[in-house]
C-alpha positions as CSV (number, residue, x, y, z in Angstrom):
1,X,80.4,76.0,9.3
2,X,78.2,78.8,10.1
3,X,78.1,82.2,9.4
4,X,78.6,84.1,11.9
5,X,79.6,87.6,10.3
6,X,78.0,88.3,6.2
7,X,80.3,91.0,4.6
8,X,78.6,93.4,1.9
9,X,80.8,90.4,-0.8
10,X,78.6,87.6,0.5
11,X,75.2,89.6,0.5
12,X,76.3,91.3,-3.4
13,X,76.7,87.4,-4.9
14,X,73.5,86.1,-3.1
15,X,71.6,88.9,-4.1
16,X,73.0,88.2,-7.8
17,X,72.5,84.7,-7.1
18,X,68.7,84.5,-6.2
19,X,68.2,87.4,-8.9
20,X,69.5,85.4,-11.7
21,X,66.4,83.6,-12.0
22,X,68.1,79.8,-12.3
23,X,71.6,78.5,-12.8
24,X,74.4,81.2,-13.0
25,X,78.2,81.0,-13.4
26,X,81.1,82.4,-11.4
27,X,81.7,84.6,-14.9
28,X,77.8,86.4,-14.7
29,X,78.5,86.6,-11.6
30,X,81.9,88.7,-11.9
31,X,79.4,91.4,-14.2
32,X,76.8,91.6,-11.8
33,X,79.1,92.2,-8.8
34,X,82.0,94.4,-7.6
35,X,83.6,90.9,-6.2
36,X,86.7,88.8,-8.3
37,X,86.1,85.3,-9.2
38,X,88.1,84.1,-6.5
39,X,86.0,85.9,-4.4
40,X,82.6,85.2,-5.6
41,X,84.2,81.1,-5.5
42,X,85.1,81.2,-2.0
43,X,82.0,82.6,-1.4
44,X,80.1,80.1,-3.2
45,X,81.7,77.4,-1.9
46,X,80.6,78.5,1.5
47,X,77.1,78.8,0.7
48,X,76.6,75.5,-0.8
49,X,78.6,73.7,2.0
50,X,75.9,75.8,4.8
51,X,73.4,74.5,1.8
52,X,71.9,78.8,1.5
53,X,72.5,77.4,-2.7
54,X,72.9,74.3,-5.0
55,X,75.3,74.0,-7.4
56,X,75.3,71.7,-10.9
57,X,78.3,70.3,-12.4
58,X,78.9,71.0,-16.1
59,X,80.6,70.4,-19.4
60,X,83.7,72.4,-17.9
61,X,82.2,74.4,-15.0
62,X,79.9,74.9,-12.2
63,X,76.5,76.6,-11.7
64,X,75.0,77.9,-8.8
65,X,71.3,78.6,-7.4
66,X,69.7,79.4,-4.5
67,X,68.8,76.1,-2.8
68,X,64.9,75.0,-3.2
69,X,64.8,73.1,0.4
70,X,66.9,74.1,2.8
71,X,67.1,73.1,6.4
72,X,66.8,74.5,9.4
73,X,70.0,75.3,10.0
74,X,70.3,76.8,5.9
75,X,67.4,78.4,6.6
76,X,68.6,80.5,9.6
77,X,71.8,81.3,7.6
78,X,69.6,82.7,4.6
79,X,67.6,84.7,6.9
80,X,70.6,86.4,8.4
81,X,72.1,87.2,4.9
82,X,68.5,88.8,4.1
83,X,69.2,90.6,7.5
84,X,72.3,91.9,6.1
85,X,70.8,93.5,3.0
86,X,68.7,95.6,4.7
87,X,71.8,96.9,6.4
88,X,73.8,97.4,3.2
89,X,71.4,97.8,0.8
90,X,68.8,99.6,2.4
91,X,66.3,101.5,0.0
92,X,66.4,98.0,-2.2
93,X,65.8,95.5,0.2
94,X,63.4,93.1,-0.5
């Protein structure tokens, strides 16, 4: 499932995961972004399926982080999100 469109919410969630410096939860992401938990879970599920994020199952929940190694297709998806960040967050782009 390729992400053909990258929404501002996808960028926001990806940035929050990336900036967390490690594993993070849906509730932590909800506090850092404008998205609601259900939307965040949807975005995270797609990014995990794409191989852009890794998931860790812990007692009673899940934690997410940016994948430490990505196949070429996943790297292309991450690059697409980085390009969208330049549009949605022009002054903050890294």
